[in-house]
N, C-alpha and C positions, 0 to 999 in steps of 0.2 A: 486588418484582420482578413484572413482568407477563410471564407465560409465553407465548412465541410459538412455541416448538419443544418437542416431547416430551422431547428429551434434557435439557432444562433441569430436568426433574422428577427425573432420576436421582439427583443428589447429595442433595437433601433426603430422598427416600424411602430411599435407601441408608443415610444417617445414622440415620434413624428406626429401621430394622431392625437396624442395628449395635448401637444402644442396647438392643435387645430380644433380644440374644444370637444374632443371625444374623451371625456374624463372617465366615463364608466367603460371598462374593458375587461375582457376575460379571454383566455385562450383555450383551445381544444374543446369547444362546445360541440356536442353531438348534433348532427342533423342528418336524419335517415342513417345510412351506413357510413357516413363520412364524419369527420371532425373539422369544424371551422377553426383554422389556425388562430385567428384573432377576430373577435367580434367586439364592436364598440357602439356606444350610444352617446349622442350629444343632446343634453337637455336644452341647450340654447336653440337648436334648430329642429329638434325632434326627429333627427335623422339617425339611422343605424348604418353600420358598415361591416362588411365581412371581408377579410383578407386571407387569400390563399398564398402561402409561402412555398416557393419551390427553388431548388438550386439550379435546375436546368430543364425540366420536363414541362415546358409551358403549355403543350397541348393537353396534358393531363390536368394542369391547373385550370385551363379554360373549361374543361368538362365539369369540374367541381364548381367553378365560379358561376356557371350557368344555373346550376341547381340552387346555389346560394341566393340567386335573385329572388327566390320565393320568400326568403325570410329577412332580407336586408334591402335598404334603399340604395346603398352604394356598394359596389363590389370591386375589389382591387386584387391584382396579382402582384406580389412583391418578390423580386429576385435580385441576386447579386448583380452589380453593374457589369461584371464580366460576362454574364449570361444573357442580358436583355437584347443584345444585338441579334440573336437568333429568333426572337419573338416576332411573329407576324402581327404587327400592330393593327393592320387593317381588319384582321379576324376579330381582335379584341374590340376595336372601335365599332364594328358592325353590331355587336351585342351590348355596347355601352360599358364594357369592362375596362377599368383603369389599369395602368401599369406603373409600378414604382421600382426604381433602381436603388439598390442599397450599396453604397460605396464601402470600401475597406475600412474607412474611419467610422462607419455607422451613419453617415450623412445620407438621408433619403431624398430622392428627387422624383416628383411626379412627371413621368414622360408622356403619359396619356391620362387625362382626367376621366373619371368615371361619370356616367350619366345616371340619373335616377332610374331605378328599375321600374318598368311599367307593369311587372307581374308580381310585385311584392304582395304577399297575402297578409292582411292585417292580423289575423289570429296568430301566425308564426311570429311576426314582428313584436306584437304586444307580449307574447309569452317570453321572448328573449329579453325584452326591456325589463319586464318584471323580475326575471332571473338575475339580470345584471344588478338591478337595484338591491336585491337580496344579498347577492355575493359581495358587492362593493360597499354596501351599507350606505 
């Protein structure tokens, strides 16, 4: 599949993280003036994740990802495999932001693992975990 809309990336990325114990997930959660494309929680590890999906504007994704560090433990940018070549991985690594490539078949591969955010605010994280538990039952 050739990705022409960001929302087409939601399903493969969601499936990837479901297989990695992030069973509670929701997309388009508001955070300040933005919307987190995919937010997830793992009850096994008590970790949250936020994923910003972009087709090509990785710099814009990084700006948003930096804000999401306030409400999530792990933050990733997910992009089509054809776009990740242009990403400055050193810039992402400097802030602990991970990078995921989504192939045409929907296969996701972590190119840069995320590091746990040192600035996560417990009140934001706890509010989103409660929300996910309500939404996902």
